[in-house]
VODREN-666248 format. One record per residue (C-alpha): residue number from 1; residue in three letters; x, y, z. Coordinates in steps of 0.5 Angstrom, whole numbers, plus 500, padded with zeros to 3 digits. Layout:
! residues N
NODE     n   res     X     Y     Z
NODE   NUM   Ala     X     Y     Z
...
//
This chain:
! residues 444
NODE     n   res     X     Y     Z
NODE     1   Met   504   705   403
NODE     2   Arg   506   698   402
NODE     3   Pro   503   693   397
NODE     4   Gly   499   688   400
NODE     5   Arg   499   681   400
NODE     6   Leu   495   678   393
NODE     7   Ser   489   675   395
NODE     8   Leu   484   670   390
NODE     9   Pro   479   676   390
NODE    10   Ala   484   682   388
NODE    11   Val   487   678   383
NODE    12   Ala   480   676   380
NODE    13   Phe   478   683   380
NODE    14   Ala   485   686   377
NODE    15   Ala   484   680   371
NODE    16   Tyr   476   683   370
NODE    17   Val   479   690   370
NODE    18   Ala   484   688   365
NODE    19   Ser   479   684   360
NODE    20   Thr   475   690   360
NODE    21   Leu   480   694   356
NODE    22   Leu   484   689   352
NODE    23   Met   480   684   349
NODE    24   Val   477   683   342
NODE    25   Pro   474   688   338
NODE    26   Arg   467   687   336
NODE    27   Gly   467   680   339
NODE    28   Ser   468   675   343
NODE    29   Leu   474   669   344
NODE    30   Leu   468   665   345
NODE    31   Pro   464   661   340
NODE    32   Ala   459   664   337
NODE    33   Val   454   659   340
NODE    34   Leu   456   661   346
NODE    35   Ala   458   669   346
NODE    36   Gly   451   672   344
NODE    37   Lys   452   679   345
NODE    38   Gly   457   678   352
NODE    39   Gln   465   679   351
NODE    40   Pro   470   675   355
NODE    41   Ala   470   680   360
NODE    42   Asp   463   678   362
NODE    43   Leu   465   672   364
NODE    44   Val   471   674   368
NODE    45   Phe   466   678   372
NODE    46   Leu   462   673   373
NODE    47   Ala   468   668   375
NODE    48   Gly   471   674   380
NODE    49   Leu   464   676   383
NODE    50   Ala   463   668   385
NODE    51   Val   470   668   388
NODE    52   Trp   470   674   392
NODE    53   Leu   463   672   395
NODE    54   Leu   466   665   396
NODE    55   Ala   471   668   400
NODE    56   Gly   466   671   404
NODE    57   Ala   465   678   401
NODE    58   Pro   471   681   404
NODE    59   Gly   471   688   405
NODE    60   Leu   464   689   404
NODE    61   Ala   462   691   411
NODE    62   Arg   466   697   410
NODE    63   Ile   464   700   403
NODE    64   Ala   457   698   404
NODE    65   Ala   454   704   406
NODE    66   Pro   459   709   401
NODE    67   Ala   458   704   395
NODE    68   Gly   452   702   396
NODE    69   Arg   448   708   397
NODE    70   Pro   449   711   390
NODE    71   Ala   448   704   387
NODE    72   Ala   442   703   390
NODE    73   Val   439   710   388
NODE    74   Trp   440   709   381
NODE    75   Val   438   701   380
NODE    76   Gly   432   702   384
NODE    77   Ala   430   709   379
NODE    78   Asn   432   705   373
NODE    79   Val   427   699   377
NODE    80   Leu   422   704   378
NODE    81   Val   422   707   371
NODE    82   Ala   422   700   367
NODE    83   Ser   416   698   371
NODE    84   Val   412   703   368
NODE    85   Ala   415   704   361
NODE    86   Pro   411   704   355
NODE    87   Trp   416   699   352
NODE    88   Pro   418   694   358
NODE    89   Gly   423   690   354
NODE    90   Pro   429   695   352
NODE    91   Ala   428   698   359
NODE    92   Trp   429   692   363
NODE    93   Arg   435   690   359
NODE    94   Glu   438   697   361
NODE    95   Thr   437   696   368
NODE    96   Ala   440   689   368
NODE    97   Ala   446   693   365
NODE    98   Phe   446   698   371
NODE    99   Val   445   692   376
NODE   100   Tyr   451   689   373
NODE   101   Leu   455   696   373
NODE   102   Ala   452   696   380
NODE   103   Leu   456   690   382
NODE   104   Val   462   692   379
NODE   105   Leu   462   699   383
NODE   106   Ile   461   695   390
NODE   107   Trp   465   688   388
NODE   108   Gly   471   693   386
NODE   109   Ala   470   698   392
NODE   110   Ala   471   692   397
NODE   111   Val   477   689   394
NODE   112   Leu   480   695   394
NODE   113   Gly   479   698   401
NODE   114   Asp   485   694   404
NODE   115   Pro   491   700   403
NODE   116   Gly   496   694   401
NODE   117   Arg   491   692   395
NODE   118   Leu   490   699   393
NODE   119   Ala   497   700   392
NODE   120   Arg   498   694   388
NODE   121   Phe   492   695   384
NODE   122   Leu   494   702   382
NODE   123   Arg   500   700   379
NODE   124   Trp   496   694   375
NODE   125   Trp   491   700   373
NODE   126   Val   497   705   371
NODE   127   Val   500   699   366
NODE   128   Leu   493   697   363
NODE   129   Val   492   705   361
NODE   130   Ala   500   704   358
NODE   131   Ala   498   699   354
NODE   132   Val   492   702   351
NODE   133   Val   495   709   350
NODE   134   Gly   502   705   347
NODE   135   Leu   497   701   343
NODE   136   Gly   493   707   340
NODE   137   Leu   499   712   339
NODE   138   Ala   503   705   335
NODE   139   Gly   496   704   331
NODE   140   Trp   496   712   329
NODE   141   Val   503   712   327
NODE   142   Phe   502   705   322
NODE   143   Ala   495   708   320
NODE   144   Ala   498   715   318
NODE   145   His   503   712   315
NODE   146   Ala   499   707   310
NODE   147   Gly   494   713   309
NODE   148   Ala   488   709   313
NODE   149   Ala   484   711   320
NODE   150   Asn   486   709   327
NODE   151   Tyr   479   708   330
NODE   152   Leu   482   708   337
NODE   153   Val   484   715   337
NODE   154   Glu   481   718   331
NODE   155   Phe   473   721   331
NODE   156   Arg   471   716   325
NODE   157   Glu   467   710   324
NODE   158   Gly   469   704   323
NODE   159   Leu   472   697   327
NODE   160   Pro   474   699   334
NODE   161   Val   480   697   337
NODE   162   Leu   478   698   344
NODE   163   Gly   473   693   346
NODE   164   Asp   468   695   351
NODE   165   Arg   461   694   349
NODE   166   Leu   457   694   355
NODE   167   Arg   452   698   352
NODE   168   Val   445   695   351
NODE   169   Arg   443   700   346
NODE   170   Ala   448   700   341
NODE   171   Thr   456   698   340
NODE   172   Leu   461   704   342
NODE   173   Gln   463   708   336
NODE   174   Pro   467   711   335
NODE   175   Thr   472   709   340
NODE   176   Ser   476   715   341
NODE   177   Arg   470   717   346
NODE   178   Leu   472   711   350
NODE   179   Leu   479   713   350
NODE   180   Ala   478   720   352
NODE   181   Thr   473   718   358
NODE   182   Leu   478   713   360
NODE   183   Leu   484   718   360
NODE   184   Ile   480   722   364
NODE   185   Val   479   717   370
NODE   186   Ala   486   714   369
NODE   187   Leu   490   721   370
NODE   188   Pro   489   721   378
NODE   189   Ala   492   714   378
NODE   190   Val   498   716   374
NODE   191   Val   500   723   378
NODE   192   Ser   499   719   384
NODE   193   Leu   504   714   382
NODE   194   Ala   509   719   380
NODE   195   Arg   508   723   386
NODE   196   Arg   510   717   391
NODE   197   Gly   515   713   386
NODE   198   Gly   522   713   385
NODE   199   Pro   526   717   380
NODE   200   Trp   525   711   374
NODE   201   Thr   517   711   376
NODE   202   Arg   517   718   377
NODE   203   Arg   520   719   370
NODE   204   Gly   515   713   367
NODE   205   Cys   509   716   370
NODE   206   Leu   511   723   366
NODE   207   Ala   512   720   360
NODE   208   Leu   505   717   360
NODE   209   Leu   502   723   362
NODE   210   Ala   505   726   355
NODE   211   Ala   503   720   351
NODE   212   Met   496   721   354
NODE   213   Thr   496   728   352
NODE   214   Val   498   727   345
NODE   215   Cys   492   721   345
NODE   216   Glu   487   726   348
NODE   217   Val   489   731   343
NODE   218   Leu   488   726   337
NODE   219   Thr   481   724   338
NODE   220   Trp   479   731   338
NODE   221   Ala   473   729   342
NODE   222   Arg   469   733   346
NODE   223   Pro   472   731   353
NODE   224   Leu   479   733   351
NODE   225   Leu   476   740   354
NODE   226   Glu   474   736   361
NODE   227   Tyr   481   733   360
NODE   228   Leu   485   739   360
NODE   229   Ala   481   742   366
NODE   230   Val   482   736   370
NODE   231   Leu   490   736   368
NODE   232   Gly   490   743   370
NODE   233   Val   487   742   377
NODE   234   Leu   491   736   378
NODE   235   Gly   497   740   377
NODE   236   Val   495   746   381
NODE   237   Leu   494   741   387
NODE   238   Glu   501   739   386
NODE   239   Val   504   746   387
NODE   240   Gly   501   747   394
NODE   241   Arg   502   754   393
NODE   242   Arg   497   760   391
NODE   243   Arg   492   755   389
NODE   244   Arg   486   759   389
NODE   245   Pro   488   764   383
NODE   246   Leu   491   758   379
NODE   247   Leu   484   754   380
NODE   248   Ala   480   761   379
NODE   249   Gly   485   761   372
NODE   250   Val   483   754   370
NODE   251   Ala   475   755   372
NODE   252   Val   475   761   367
NODE   253   Leu   479   758   362
NODE   254   Tyr   474   751   362
NODE   255   Val   468   756   362
NODE   256   Val   470   760   356
NODE   257   Gly   472   753   352
NODE   258   Leu   465   750   355
NODE   259   Leu   462   756   351
NODE   260   Leu   465   756   345
NODE   261   Thr   464   748   345
NODE   262   Ile   457   749   346
NODE   263   Ala   457   754   340
NODE   264   Val   460   750   335
NODE   265   Ser   455   744   338
NODE   266   Thr   449   749   336
NODE   267   Trp   450   752   330
NODE   268   Gln   453   750   323
NODE   269   Val   455   755   318
NODE   270   Thr   453   753   311
NODE   271   Ala   455   759   307
NODE   272   Tyr   457   766   308
NODE   273   Asp   460   772   304
NODE   274   Val   463   779   304
NODE   275   Thr   462   784   299
NODE   276   Trp   464   791   299
NODE   277   Gly   460   797   295
NODE   278   Ala   462   804   294
NODE   279   Asp   455   809   292
NODE   280   Arg   459   815   288
NODE   281   Ser   451   818   288
NODE   282   Arg   451   819   296
NODE   283   Thr   455   825   299
NODE   284   Val   457   826   306
NODE   285   Arg   459   833   309
NODE   286   His   461   834   316
NODE   287   Pro   466   838   320
NODE   288   Phe   471   832   321
NODE   289   Tyr   469   827   316
NODE   290   Ala   467   827   308
NODE   291   Ser   466   822   303
NODE   292   Met   470   822   297
NODE   293   Pro   468   824   290
NODE   294   Asp   471   818   287
NODE   295   Thr   468   813   292
NODE   296   Gly   462   816   295
NODE   297   Val   460   812   301
NODE   298   Glu   462   806   302
NODE   299   Ser   459   799   305
NODE   300   Leu   462   792   307
NODE   301   Val   456   787   307
NODE   302   Leu   457   780   311
NODE   303   Arg   452   775   310
NODE   304   Val   452   768   313
NODE   305   Glu   448   763   313
NODE   306   Trp   447   757   318
NODE   307   Val   443   751   320
NODE   308   His   443   748   327
NODE   309   Asn   448   743   329
NODE   310   Leu   445   735   330
NODE   311   Tyr   447   735   336
NODE   312   Phe   443   741   338
NODE   313   Val   437   738   334
NODE   314   Leu   438   731   339
NODE   315   Lys   438   735   346
NODE   316   Arg   432   739   343
NODE   317   Ile   428   733   342
NODE   318   Ala   430   730   349
NODE   319   Val   427   737   352
NODE   320   His   420   736   347
NODE   321   Ala   420   729   350
NODE   322   Phe   421   731   357
NODE   323   Leu   416   736   357
NODE   324   Ala   411   731   353
NODE   325   Arg   412   726   359
NODE   326   Pro   415   729   365
NODE   327   Leu   414   724   370
NODE   328   Ala   418   718   368
NODE   329   Gly   419   719   361
NODE   330   Trp   418   715   355
NODE   331   Gly   423   709   358
NODE   332   Gln   430   707   358
NODE   333   Asp   433   705   351
NODE   334   Ala   427   709   348
NODE   335   Trp   430   713   344
NODE   336   Pro   428   711   337
NODE   337   His   420   711   339
NODE   338   Ile   422   718   341
NODE   339   Gln   425   720   335
NODE   340   Ala   420   717   331
NODE   341   Trp   415   721   335
NODE   342   Ala   419   728   334
NODE   343   Gly   420   727   327
NODE   344   Glu   412   727   326
NODE   345   Met   411   732   331
NODE   346   Gly   416   737   326
NODE   347   Tyr   422   737   332
NODE   348   Ala   427   733   328
NODE   349   Pro   428   731   321
NODE   350   Arg   425   724   320
NODE   351   Ala   432   722   315
NODE   352   Glu   437   722   322
NODE   353   Arg   437   716   327
NODE   354   Trp   441   716   333
NODE   355   Glu   441   712   339
NODE   356   Ser   441   718   344
NODE   357   Ala   442   725   345
NODE   358   His   449   725   346
NODE   359   Gly   448   728   353
NODE   360   Glu   447   724   359
NODE   361   Pro   442   729   363
NODE   362   Phe   438   730   357
NODE   363   Thr   437   722   355
NODE   364   Val   436   721   362
NODE   365   Ala   431   727   362
NODE   366   Ala   427   724   356
NODE   367   Glu   428   717   358
NODE   368   Met   427   717   365
NODE   369   Gly   423   724   367
NODE   370   Val   424   727   373
NODE   371   Ile   425   721   377
NODE   372   Gly   431   719   372
NODE   373   Leu   434   726   374
NODE   374   Val   433   726   381
NODE   375   Ala   436   720   381
NODE   376   Phe   442   721   376
NODE   377   Gly   443   727   381
NODE   378   Ala   443   724   387
NODE   379   Phe   448   718   384
NODE   380   Trp   453   723   383
NODE   381   Ala   452   727   389
NODE   382   Leu   453   721   394
NODE   383   Thr   459   718   389
NODE   384   Leu   463   724   390
NODE   385   Arg   461   725   397
NODE   386   Ala   464   717   398
NODE   387   Met   470   719   394
NODE   388   Trp   472   726   398
NODE   389   Pro   477   725   404
NODE   390   Gly   477   732   406
NODE   391   Ala   483   735   408
NODE   392   Arg   487   728   410
NODE   393   Pro   494   728   408
NODE   394   Gly   497   721   405
NODE   395   Phe   497   717   399
NODE   396   Ala   491   715   399
NODE   397   Ala   488   721   401
NODE   398   Gly   491   724   395
NODE   399   Leu   489   719   390
NODE   400   Ala   481   720   393
NODE   401   Arg   482   727   392
NODE   402   Gly   484   726   385
NODE   403   Gln   479   721   383
NODE   404   Thr   473   726   385
NODE   405   Val   477   731   381
NODE   406   Ala   477   726   375
NODE   407   Ser   469   724   377
NODE   408   Ala   467   731   377
NODE   409   Gly   470   732   370
NODE   410   Val   467   726   367
NODE   411   Leu   461   729   370
NODE   412   Leu   461   735   366
NODE   413   Ala   463   731   360
NODE   414   Ser   456   728   360
NODE   415   Leu   453   734   358
NODE   416   His   456   732   351
NODE   417   Leu   457   724   352
NODE   418   Asp   453   719   354
NODE   419   Leu   458   715   358
NODE   420   Met   454   712   364
NODE   421   Arg   455   705   361
NODE   422   Phe   462   705   360
NODE   423   Arg   465   699   365
NODE   424   Phe   472   703   366
NODE   425   Leu   468   709   369
NODE   426   Trp   465   705   374
NODE   427   Ile   472   702   376
NODE   428   Ala   475   709   376
NODE   429   Leu   469   710   382
NODE   430   Ala   470   704   385
NODE   431   Leu   478   706   386
NODE   432   Gly   475   713   388
NODE   433   Val   471   710   394
NODE   434   Ala   476   705   396
NODE   435   Ala   482   710   396
NODE   436   Ala   477   715   401
NODE   437   Arg   476   709   405
NODE   438   Cys   483   707   406
NODE   439   Ala   485   715   407
NODE   440   Lys   481   714   414
NODE   441   Glu   486   709   416
NODE   442   Glu   492   713   414
NODE   443   Pro   496   715   419
NODE   444   Ala   496   723   420
//
């Protein structure tokens, strides 16, 4: 697949993608009177979308159904819930954010739906990811030497370096979660480029994969588990032989890791002690064993004290909130009201203040009820179906399969992370849908 000619809509989309990943942390380049809550990426989005529309929305007809259906389902559910939300202001702001992201999905899939432009964009996407990874590792080395924290790759609160702030409810902190999710959705692009590139490109991509893995481990965020699983599945797909037992092995390891993660996120051991005792007043006689006169009957007692982890508490709040208002929930971005109610009901400590359930399905259940859960499931089912190219051969088909695997990994990561508002996630979904569309045009 040869790179296609540059077009103004494609250049505009590439500029938007760059602006979402590499921007000023916690702020905007614009003057305060113009910046508001926005970022430079928002202006690039408006300008790029206008360029695409003025050019006649090229590529829209080919991807209207595969990209438009999941976007319409999710946005429609948000509109429906916001129209009956007890607190309409935050709900409609959240809905507007998802309209924005839905347009990113449709615009990106349409622009990248040409095989030549897809190949050119893939290189640009990998370069951007390499820049973020390089920035993160360089910052980590500098911070470790200075005895400070690097908030790009370390799980701490503070000034983030990666600047994606498209969340209505809060800033994206700590930034390590952003990086951990970005590296998951970027894996297929790096693997595909390594497969199709020359010797130097292949070496560079392998080096980047190693750096990405180091970065992911340094974040020590929960998506590390999904990253390793996606990396394992993509590696098995590259082997080409004995895939089923290898995939089964990856699945077993992932399930074990997930159960351990759930355990760590549910219980927190606060104290423990081990005591040994010997009761000389007791004697035991048996044909095969007996107590010793100087020790008697010995005992070992383990006492463990534990409480519930706050991640579990938040999900418990979400379940109770869902049961209280099961149909349409409490409305988007209503978590402060949900938590205040939970404190009054005795479901959670009143002193803690969080922005969500720290798990997308749980947050959706509490804020959008059955309507949101059905739409959430339908959105991901339609998106993954639109990405899957079947057994077709070729570069685009391989990329589409990889993006499907990575998107499934992100869906699993959403069990312990809110990530539907990450702009680069919707860019990656657009890349997967476009690759699947291009795979249909590749020669068999």
